[in-house]
Each structure stands twice: as C-alpha cells, then as structure tokens.
C-alpha positions in Angstrom: -54.0 100.6 4.3 -52.8 97.9 6.7 -50.9 96.1 3.9 -53.9 95.9 1.6 -52.3 97.4 -1.6 -55.0 96.1 -3.9 -58.0 97.4 -1.8 -59.0 101.0 -2.4 -61.7 103.3 -1.2 -62.8 106.4 -3.1 -66.0 108.4 -2.4 -66.4 108.8 -6.2 -66.3 105.0 -6.8 -69.3 103.0 -5.4 -69.8 105.6 -2.7 -66.5 104.8 -0.9 -67.0 101.0 -0.6 -63.9 98.9 -0.5 -63.0 98.1 -4.1 -60.3 96.2 -6.0 -57.6 98.5 -7.4 -60.0 101.5 -8.0 -62.3 99.5 -10.2 -66.0 99.3 -9.7 -65.6 95.8 -8.3 -66.3 95.8 -4.6 -64.7 93.5 -2.0 -68.3 92.6 -0.9 -69.1 91.3 -4.4 -66.0 89.1 -4.5 -66.8 87.7 -1.0 -70.4 87.1 -2.1 -69.3 85.2 -5.2 -66.8 83.0 -3.3 -69.5 82.4 -0.6 -71.9 81.2 -3.3 -69.5 78.7 -4.7 -67.6 80.4 -7.5 -64.0 79.5 -8.0 -61.2 82.0 -8.6 -61.2 80.9 -12.2 -64.9 81.4 -12.7 -64.7 84.9 -11.1 -61.8 85.9 -13.4 -63.8 84.6 -16.4 -66.7 86.9 -15.4 -64.4 89.8 -14.4 -61.3 89.5 -16.7 -59.7 92.6 -15.2 -59.2 90.8 -11.9 -56.1 88.8 -11.0 -56.0 85.9 -8.5 -54.2 88.1 -6.0 -57.1 90.6 -6.1 -59.5 87.8 -5.0 -57.1 86.5 -2.3 -56.6 90.0 -0.9 -60.3 90.7 -0.9 -60.9 87.6 1.2 -58.1 88.6 3.6 -59.5 92.2 3.8 -63.0 90.8 4.6 -61.6 88.5 7.3 -59.7 91.5 8.8 -62.8 93.7 8.7 -65.0 91.1 10.3 -62.6 90.1 13.0 -64.2 90.2 16.4 -62.9 89.7 19.9 -65.3 87.9 22.1 -65.1 88.6 25.8 -66.5 86.0 28.1 -67.7 87.4 31.4 -66.0 85.8 34.4 -68.1 85.2 37.5 -66.5 86.6 40.6 -67.4 84.8 43.7 -69.6 86.9 46.0 
C-alpha cells in the first residue's frame, strides 16, 4: 500500500483501522502517544512488539493520510 509495508488493514482487526503489522496496535494510537510527548523508547517499553521502524512508518502514514491541498481562490478582475 503506497510503500507502507508495516501498515496493514484487516476488517477482523480493530474493524479495519490502519494497524502496525497486523497487530492490534493502531496507527492512531502511535500518533497519539507521540503527540502527547512519548519518545520512541518509551513507546517500545510499553509495546515491546514494536520496532522503531514501526513508529516511524506510522508517522509517515499519518502525514500521508492527512495531506491536504489548499486552493486559494484567485480574484478575476470584473
């Protein structure tokens, strides 16, 4: 999926939410932990099945999923 080899989605796991390598650890959980100040080391201490690459890819996936293009209207002279 777009080069995200550690991000999976399965309807039988967390209702199809984006997860890390088929585990019940969602991308949104990882992003929330980082946003609230946890370091990679602290996250891995709490979730020892994770690898640093999982966390990095979760952040890349979240950035990709949230990417927006903003179009600024241009005024055309009347």
